[in-house]
C-alpha positions as CSV (number, residue, x, y, z in Angstrom):
1,X,-0.1,0.0,0.0
2,X,2.8,2.4,0.9
3,X,4.4,1.7,-2.5
4,X,1.3,2.6,-4.3
5,X,0.6,5.8,-2.3
6,X,4.4,7.1,-3.1
7,X,4.1,6.4,-6.7
8,X,0.7,8.2,-6.9
9,X,2.2,11.1,-4.8
10,X,5.3,11.0,-7.2
11,X,3.3,11.1,-10.4
12,X,0.9,13.9,-9.0
13,X,4.0,16.3,-8.3
14,X,5.6,15.4,-11.7
15,X,2.5,15.8,-13.9
16,X,0.9,18.7,-11.8
17,X,-2.5,16.7,-12.0
18,X,-3.9,13.4,-11.1
19,X,-2.2,10.6,-12.9
20,X,-5.1,9.2,-14.4
21,X,-8.3,10.3,-16.5
22,X,-11.7,10.8,-14.6
23,X,-14.5,9.8,-17.1
24,X,-18.2,10.1,-16.4
25,X,-20.3,7.0,-16.3
26,X,-21.8,6.5,-20.1
27,X,-25.3,5.6,-18.4
28,X,-25.2,9.0,-16.5
29,X,-24.2,10.9,-19.5
30,X,-26.9,9.4,-21.8
31,X,-29.7,10.0,-18.9
32,X,-28.3,13.6,-18.5
33,X,-28.5,14.2,-22.4
34,X,-32.1,12.7,-22.4
35,X,-33.3,15.0,-19.6
36,X,-31.7,18.0,-21.3
37,X,-33.8,17.1,-24.3
38,X,-36.7,16.8,-22.7
39,X,-36.5,20.1,-21.0
40,X,-35.6,21.7,-24.5
41,X,-38.9,20.0,-25.7
42,X,-41.0,21.5,-22.8
43,X,-41.8,18.0,-21.4
44,X,-41.5,19.0,-17.6
45,X,-43.8,18.5,-14.9
46,X,-43.0,20.9,-11.8
47,X,-44.1,19.8,-8.7
48,X,-44.4,21.8,-5.2
49,X,-42.4,20.6,-2.2
50,X,-45.7,19.5,-0.4
51,X,-46.9,17.5,-3.5
52,X,-43.3,15.6,-3.6
53,X,-43.5,15.2,0.0
54,X,-47.0,13.8,-0.2
55,X,-45.9,11.2,-2.9
56,X,-43.5,9.8,-0.4
57,X,-45.9,7.8,1.4
58,X,-48.1,6.6,-1.5
59,X,-48.0,3.5,-3.4
60,X,-46.6,3.2,-7.1
61,X,-50.2,3.1,-8.7
62,X,-51.3,6.2,-6.7
63,X,-48.1,8.1,-7.8
64,X,-48.3,7.2,-11.3
65,X,-51.9,8.4,-11.4
66,X,-51.0,11.7,-9.9
67,X,-48.2,12.1,-12.4
68,X,-50.7,11.2,-15.3
69,X,-53.1,14.1,-14.0
70,X,-50.5,16.6,-13.7
71,X,-49.1,15.7,-17.2
72,X,-52.8,16.2,-18.6
73,X,-52.8,19.6,-16.9
74,X,-49.7,20.7,-18.1
75,X,-50.9,19.9,-21.6
76,X,-48.0,17.2,-22.3
């Protein structure tokens, strides 16, 4: 373990950055792009904090029904 840490620190000092690339998860990137596209298309449902908290304790069917109703009200 000590050797690994020493190697990391030496490379860090030599390169003046972390000695490896940090890459985002492809799945995360795809979901983010999808969300951005939906936002650009106006496919958003906004809920108040009270509405979100009320959904916390409901079952899936009730939540889906609520969201369908909100979608219709929003014209989506």
